[in-house]
C-alpha positions as CSV (number, residue, x, y, z in Angstrom):
1,M,-86.4,-80.2,-91.7
2,L,-85.2,-83.7,-92.6
3,T,-81.8,-85.4,-92.3
4,P,-80.7,-88.0,-94.9
5,A,-80.2,-91.5,-93.4
6,A,-76.6,-91.5,-94.6
7,P,-74.0,-88.8,-95.4
8,L,-74.4,-87.3,-98.9
9,D,-71.6,-87.4,-101.5
10,P,-72.6,-84.8,-104.1
11,I,-69.2,-85.0,-105.8
12,G,-68.8,-88.8,-106.0
13,E,-72.4,-89.8,-106.1
14,P,-74.4,-87.0,-107.8
15,Q,-77.3,-89.1,-109.0
16,R,-77.8,-90.7,-105.5
17,T,-77.7,-87.2,-104.0
18,R,-80.3,-85.9,-106.5
19,N,-82.5,-88.9,-105.7
20,V,-82.2,-88.2,-101.9
21,L,-83.0,-84.5,-102.4
22,A,-86.0,-85.4,-104.6
23,D,-87.3,-88.0,-102.2
24,M,-87.1,-85.6,-99.2
25,S,-88.8,-82.9,-101.2
26,E,-91.6,-85.3,-102.1
27,H,-92.0,-85.9,-98.3
28,G,-92.4,-82.1,-97.7
29,A,-88.9,-81.1,-96.7
30,T,-88.1,-77.5,-97.3
31,T,-84.9,-77.7,-95.4
32,I,-82.4,-80.6,-95.4
33,A,-79.7,-81.0,-92.7
34,A,-77.1,-82.6,-95.0
35,T,-73.9,-84.3,-93.7
36,F,-70.8,-85.2,-95.7
37,V,-67.8,-87.4,-95.2
38,S,-64.9,-85.0,-95.9
39,T,-61.2,-85.3,-95.7
40,C,-60.4,-81.6,-95.1
41,L,-62.0,-78.2,-95.1
42,Q,-61.5,-77.7,-98.8
43,H,-63.2,-81.0,-99.6
44,Y,-66.1,-80.0,-97.3
45,L,-66.5,-76.7,-99.1
46,E,-66.4,-78.4,-102.5
47,S,-69.1,-80.8,-101.3
48,L,-71.3,-77.8,-100.2
49,Q,-70.8,-76.2,-103.6
50,A,-71.7,-79.4,-105.4
51,L,-74.8,-79.9,-103.3
52,A,-75.9,-76.3,-103.9
53,E,-75.5,-76.8,-107.7
54,L,-77.4,-80.1,-107.6
55,A,-80.2,-78.6,-105.6
56,A,-80.5,-75.6,-107.9
57,A,-80.7,-77.8,-111.0
């Protein structure tokens, strides 16, 4: 399990998020402990959904 150095923003910075996921995968990560900067529960849930969609692509 790896944790990104900075919080991810899969909604506002999808390409950076893809790059971080790819880099961590290349280093052997099968699980990533992602963190987000969110303004409310709804924003957090939307970030989780966006991350799942990016990871599945």
